[in-house]
N, C-alpha and C positions, 0 to 999 in steps of 0.2 A: 905464589903470593896469596896471602889470606885477604879476605874482604876488609879486615880491620886496617891493613896496611895501605890499601888503596883509597880509603875514605879520606876526603879532603876536609880539613878543619879550618874554618875562617878565623878562629880565635875569639877573643872577648868582644872585639868591635863588631864582629858578625852577629854575635848573640844579641847585642843591643840594637843594631841597625836592621836586622832581619829577625824580629822577635817571634817566639812561639805564640800559639793562640792564647795561652794563659797570660803571658807577659803583654801581649797586645791588648787584652782586655784591661789590664792594669794601666797601660799607657793611655787608653781612651778615658778611663775613669779619672786618673790623676790630671790629665790634660784638660778635660771638661770642667772638673772641679776648680782647677787653677784659673781657667778663663772666667768662670762665674765669680770667683773671689776677686779677680782683677777688675771686672766691671763694677762689682759692688764697692770696691775700694775707690775707684774713680768717681762714683756717684756719692761717696761719703756715707755709705750704708753698711760698711763692714763692722763698725764699732761705734758706739754712741759718741765718743769724744776723740778717738784717734784716727789717723790716716796711716796706713802701713807703707813703709819704704821697703820694697821687696829686696833691694840691694843690701840694705841694713839687716833685714830679717834673715835672709838666707846666708849671709856671711857672718852672722853672730855679731853684728855691729862693727865689723872691721872696716867697711866702706862708708857707712852712714849710720845715723840713729835708726833703729827699727821702727819706732813710732813717733809721729809728730802730731801736733795739734791740727785737727781737721778744719778748723775755722779759717786758718791762714794758709792752708796747703793748696798748691796748684792742682788743677784738674788732671794733668798728665805730666809725668817726668820721664826721663830716660830709663830709669829702673822699671817703670811700668812697661815700657816697650820691650825691654829685654825679657821680662817675666812673661809677657804675652807671647813673644816669639818662641820662648822655650815651651810654653804650654801648647801652642799651635804645632810645634815640631813633634811633641809627644803624641798629640791627638792625630796628626797626619800619619806618623809612623804606625800607630796602632790601627787606624782605620784602613790604611793601605794593606797591612799584613792580614787583617781580618777579612778584607775583601778577597784576598788571594786564597786564604786557608779555609774559610767558612763556606759550607754549602749554601748556595743562593746569595753569596756575597754579603754586602752590608745589610740588605733587606732581611736576609736570614738571621743575621746577628741581632738586628733590632727586634725581630719577631721573637727570638729566643729569650730576650730580656723580659718579655711579658708572658709569653706562652711557654711555660716550662712546668716541671713537676714540683717546684718549691711553693709557689703561691697558692695553688689549690689546697695545700696542707694547712693553710690558715683557717679553713672552715671545715675540714674533714680530716679523717684519720688515714687518708691515703699516704703511704710512705712511713707510717708509724709515728709514735709520740716524739721521737727525736727530731724528725723532719718538721713536725708541727711546731715544736718549741724553737727550732732553728729559724723557721720562717717568721715566727712572732718576734724573735730577737732581732732579725734583720729589719723587719718592718718598724719595730719600736726604735731601733737605733737610728735609722735614716729619718724616720718621722720626728723623733725628738730633736735631732740636729736642725732639720729644716724648720720645724715649728718654733724652736727657740730663736733661731736666726731671724725669722720673719717678725716675731713678736717683740724681741728685745734688741735687734741689730747686734747680736752677739755671735757673729760668724767665726770669730777667731778666739773665742773664750776657751781657756784651757780646761775648765771644769766641764764644759759642754763636750769638748773633744773626749775627755776621759770617760764620760758616761756613754757617749755614742760609740766610741771605738770598742769599748768593752762589750756592748750589746752586739755590734756588728761582728766582732771577732768570734763571740760565742755562736752567733747565727751561722757564720761560715763553717765553723768547726762542727757544730751539730748537724748541719746539712750534709757535710762531707761524711761524717761518721754514720749517718743514716743510710748511706750508699755503700758502705764497706761490706764485703762479703762476711758471712758468719765465720767465726774463728773455731778453733779446735776446742771442744768441750773439756778435753783432758789436760789442758795446759795448767790449770790451777789445781 
């Protein structure tokens, strides 16, 4: 028997319930971001005039209206509880997996967010121009989203998402491209 035939595959559920390190990092990011948005929504700070109904927003208004007037909205509804539970589940799955897969566990993961080779590229040429531009795109994308959200309570503004996501996507892409091995010079 070959080694390929003896390998056990858990299927799609196993991929989501026992995520890889990369998927775990996405779980942590999306779960933490969702929790922050849920708390801001309950405090009435997610939008200047609206309160978000997570059940309506995530089902494209099949279960409820996505936005309501924030002045007469209750502090907590069942949809908030379901959304918070889903975000906590994502965060928990991601952190559990990272603790198992990362050297030094969660402390090593937290250290790697700050101490890595991306952020020094903001002030130096270590890693090349592509890594420096990628680091600046990441910093500007996250910074713009947070600054706009704090100043104008526009945490769910589509225009802010468009600018932020574009900058962050270019930042991730340029950062990854700066680590790619050199290609064959005779290809073109």
